[in-house]
C-alpha positions in Angstrom: -9.8 103.7 -37.5 -9.1 99.9 -36.9 -10.3 96.4 -38.9 -11.4 92.8 -38.6 -13.0 90.6 -40.4 -13.6 87.2 -41.4 -11.4 85.4 -44.1 -13.4 82.5 -46.1 -14.6 81.2 -49.5 -15.3 83.1 -52.4 -19.5 83.0 -52.4 -19.6 81.9 -48.6 -21.9 84.2 -47.1 -21.2 84.4 -43.2 -23.5 86.0 -40.2 -20.1 87.5 -38.5 -19.8 91.0 -40.1 -23.6 91.5 -38.8 -23.7 90.1 -35.4 -19.7 91.5 -34.8 -20.3 95.0 -36.0 -23.2 95.3 -33.7 -21.5 94.1 -30.9 -19.0 96.9 -32.0 -21.0 100.1 -32.8 -23.3 98.9 -29.4 -19.6 99.5 -27.2 -19.2 102.4 -29.4 -15.5 101.0 -30.6 -13.9 102.6 -33.5 -13.4 99.5 -35.5 -14.8 98.3 -38.8 -15.3 94.1 -39.4 -15.7 93.1 -42.8 -16.0 90.0 -45.1 -13.0 89.3 -46.5 -13.9 86.3 -49.5 -11.0 84.9 -50.1 -9.4 82.1 -52.5 -7.3 79.4 -51.5 -4.2 80.7 -53.9 -4.8 84.4 -52.3 -4.9 83.5 -48.6 -0.7 84.0 -48.4 -1.0 87.4 -49.7 -4.5 88.1 -47.0 -2.7 87.2 -43.9 -0.2 89.0 -44.9 -2.2 91.8 -44.9 -3.2 90.8 -41.1 0.1 92.4 -40.3 -0.6 95.8 -40.7 -1.0 98.2 -38.0 -4.5 99.3 -38.2 -5.7 95.2 -38.2 -6.4 93.8 -34.9 -7.2 90.2 -36.2 -9.4 88.4 -38.1 -12.1 85.1 -37.7 -11.3 82.3 -39.8 -13.9 80.3 -41.9 -14.5 77.2 -44.1 -11.9 76.4 -46.2 -9.3 77.5 -44.7 -9.4 76.9 -41.0 -6.3 74.2 -41.4 -4.4 76.2 -44.3 -3.8 78.9 -42.3 -2.0 76.8 -39.5 1.3 77.1 -40.7 1.3 80.7 -41.6 0.7 81.7 -37.8 3.4 83.0 -35.5 2.3 81.4 -31.9 -0.5 78.4 -31.7 -2.4 78.3 -28.6 -3.2 74.9 -26.8 -6.7 74.7 -28.2 -5.2 74.9 -31.6 -2.7 72.5 -31.4 -5.3 69.5 -30.5 -8.2 70.7 -32.5 -5.8 71.6 -35.8 -8.0 74.1 -36.8 -7.7 78.0 -36.3 -10.9 80.2 -36.5 -9.3 83.1 -34.5 -6.3 85.3 -35.6 -4.9 88.0 -33.3 -2.7 90.8 -34.3 -0.2 91.3 -31.5 2.4 94.2 -33.0 2.6 92.1 -36.1 3.0 88.5 -34.3 0.0 86.6 -35.7 -1.2 84.3 -32.6 -3.8 81.8 -33.5 -6.9 80.7 -31.3 -9.9 78.2 -31.8 -12.8 79.3 -30.3 -15.2 76.9 -31.5 -14.6 74.7 -28.8 -15.6 77.0 -26.0 -18.5 78.3 -28.0 -19.8 75.1 -28.3 -19.9 73.9 -24.9 -21.4 77.2 -23.8 -24.6 76.7 -26.1 -24.4 73.2 -25.5 -24.9 73.8 -21.9 -26.8 77.0 -21.9 -28.9 76.8 -24.5 -29.1 73.1 -24.6 -29.0 72.3 -20.9 -27.4 69.3 -21.7 -24.2 68.5 -19.3 -21.9 66.5 -21.3 -19.6 64.6 -18.6 -20.7 60.7 -18.5 -22.6 61.4 -21.6 -22.4 59.2 -24.8 -21.9 61.1 -28.1 -22.0 60.5 -32.0 -20.7 62.8 -34.1 -21.7 63.2 -38.2 -18.7 63.9 -39.7 -14.9 64.2 -39.9 -13.9 67.9 -40.8 -12.7 70.8 -38.8 -16.1 71.4 -36.5 -15.8 67.5 -35.9 -12.9 68.0 -34.5 -13.7 70.9 -32.5 -16.9 69.0 -31.4 -14.8 65.6 -30.3 -12.0 68.3 -28.3 -15.0 69.9 -26.4 -16.6 66.8 -25.3 -13.2 65.0 -24.4 -12.6 68.3 -22.5 -15.7 68.1 -20.9 -15.2 64.5 -19.9 -17.7 62.7 -21.7 -17.9 58.8 -21.6 -17.6 57.9 -25.4 -17.6 59.7 -28.8 -18.4 57.8 -32.0 -17.8 59.3 -35.3 -19.4 58.3 -38.0 -18.6 59.9 -41.8 -19.2 58.9 -45.3 -15.5 58.5 -46.2 -14.7 56.1 -43.5 -10.7 56.6 -43.7 -11.2 60.5 -42.6 -13.1 59.2 -39.1 -10.9 56.6 -38.5 -7.6 59.0 -39.1 -9.9 61.9 -36.5 -9.9 59.6 -34.1 -6.5 58.0 -34.2 -5.2 61.3 -33.4 -7.6 62.2 -31.2 -6.9 59.4 -28.7 -3.9 60.0 -27.2 -5.2 63.4 -24.8 -8.9 61.6 -24.9 -8.2 60.1 -21.4 -11.3 58.3 -20.4 -13.7 59.3 -23.0 -13.8 55.9 -25.2 -13.3 57.0 -29.1 -14.9 55.2 -32.1 -15.4 55.6 -35.7 -17.7 54.1 -38.1 -18.7 54.3 -41.7 -21.7 56.2 -42.3 -24.1 53.3 -43.3 -27.6 52.1 -41.3 -26.1 49.6 -39.0 -24.0 52.2 -38.0 -26.4 54.8 -37.0 -28.7 52.2 -35.6 -26.2 50.5 -33.1 -24.7 53.7 -32.0 -28.0 55.7 -31.6 -29.4 53.1 -29.0 -27.1 54.1 -26.2 -26.4 57.7 -27.3 -27.4 60.6 -24.8 -26.3 63.5 -28.1 -25.9 63.7 -31.8 -24.4 66.4 -33.1 -24.2 67.7 -37.1 -20.4 68.5 -38.2 -21.7 68.2 -41.6 -23.3 70.8 -44.3 -25.7 68.5 -45.1 -29.0 70.2 -44.6 -27.7 73.7 -45.3 -28.5 76.3 -48.0 -30.8 78.2 -49.4 -35.0 77.2 -49.1 -34.8 76.8 -53.1 -31.9 74.3 -52.9 -33.4 72.2 -50.2 -36.7 72.1 -51.7 -34.8 70.3 -54.6 -33.6 67.7 -53.0 -35.9 64.6 -50.8 -36.1 65.1 -46.9 -34.0 62.4 -46.4 -30.6 63.7 -48.8 -31.1 66.9 -46.8 -30.2 64.9 -43.4 -26.9 63.5 -42.6 -28.9 60.7 -40.6 -31.9 58.2 -40.7 -34.7 59.6 -39.2 -35.9 56.6 -37.4 -33.1 55.7 -35.4 -33.4 58.9 -33.8 -34.4 58.1 -30.2 -37.2 60.0 -27.7 -34.9 61.8 -25.2 -31.6 62.3 -26.9 -30.5 65.6 -27.9 -30.1 66.8 -31.6 -27.4 69.5 -31.5 -27.3 70.6 -35.7 -24.2 73.1 -35.8 -26.1 74.3 -39.0 -27.0 78.0 -38.3 -28.9 78.8 -42.2 -32.1 77.3 -42.1 -33.0 77.8 -38.2 -34.8 74.4 -38.4 -32.9 72.1 -40.4 -34.2 68.9 -42.2 -32.8 66.8 -39.3 -33.9 69.4 -36.3 -37.7 68.4 -37.8 -37.2 65.1 -38.1 -35.5 64.5 -34.5 -38.4 66.8 -33.5 -41.3 64.7 -35.1 -39.5 61.5 -33.1 -39.0 63.0 -29.6 -36.3 64.2 -29.5 -34.9 67.7 -28.1 -33.4 69.7 -30.5 -30.5 72.9 -30.8 -29.4 74.7 -33.9 -26.3 75.9 -34.6 -26.5 79.5 -34.3 -25.8 79.8 -30.2 -22.6 78.0 -31.0 -22.1 80.6 -33.7 -22.6 83.8 -31.4 -20.8 81.9 -28.0 -17.2 81.8 -30.3 -17.6 84.6 -32.0 -18.5 86.5 -28.2 -14.9 84.7 -27.6 -13.3 85.8 -30.5 -14.2 89.6 -29.6 -12.9 89.1 -26.2 -9.4 88.6 -27.5 -9.7 91.3 -29.8 -11.1 94.3 -28.2 -10.2 92.9 -24.2 -13.9 93.8 -23.7 -16.7 91.4 -22.9 -19.4 90.6 -25.9 -22.8 91.8 -25.7 -24.0 88.6 -26.2 -27.5 89.3 -26.7 -27.0 92.3 -28.9 -25.0 89.7 -31.2 -28.0 87.1 -31.3 -30.5 90.5 -32.3 -28.7 91.6 -35.0 -28.0 87.8 -35.9 -31.8 86.3 -35.9 -32.1 89.9 -38.1 -30.0 88.8 -41.0 -30.5 85.4 -41.1 -34.6 86.4 -41.3 -33.4 88.7 -44.4 -31.7 86.0 -46.0 -34.0 83.4 -45.4 -36.7 86.1 -47.1 -34.7 87.0 -49.9 -33.9 83.1 -51.3 -37.7 82.3 -50.9 
């Protein structure tokens, strides 16, 4: 028996065990995929356990994607550019770090969103690890410009400064989270990506907040024709997506990116092509069950 798991903060519910186990079972692989909740002070011990012969590797999620970096033996080029890890592969006791979020984001954008970012203008809400992966992906895909808007302006500025050297012809800008920033940036944008957690959580928690508080973007700046891509996958329709739809914009939720990045990880661990449709079906069932439980 071999083992895989997802390393995240205590109390964080991940869909990965549901859809990864479904994929492993579909291919009749003798591998168990588990949730491994880990507090920050326990991360080093958890990572040490990944070197065991029975462990093939792990996914890494919030809040450990950046903290785990110095504990790795090898970093691939994407990890170096993004500065965050979401997949670890155990190769005979050596821990090799990957970031499949970049590939997962682009595949979801192109296949599920029917959007080619080459030569297009994008706005990013947020400046954390997810935003770094998205900016890296858009640079890689040849976007004309990327504007990062964040509540902490210093974080947006830092992200842009760090991404400028590999940006090539892609223009990078940072703006503070203010109405005038959103209004000016949205005028020429083709794509708006939410990389924050605003609008996520249980149905009960969302009901307690106003619609505006549940969206990271002022609804009235969203133009018809723009693609609004919310990386949140729970709920399936976020307040931002609902507002964008009402404004005549196209919308894309976070589930395709979650599945596609997981499929990339699956291939790294097993050497097999991931059964993507099986993953989608299992994830949708798990989401429906969790939404019903929180109603």
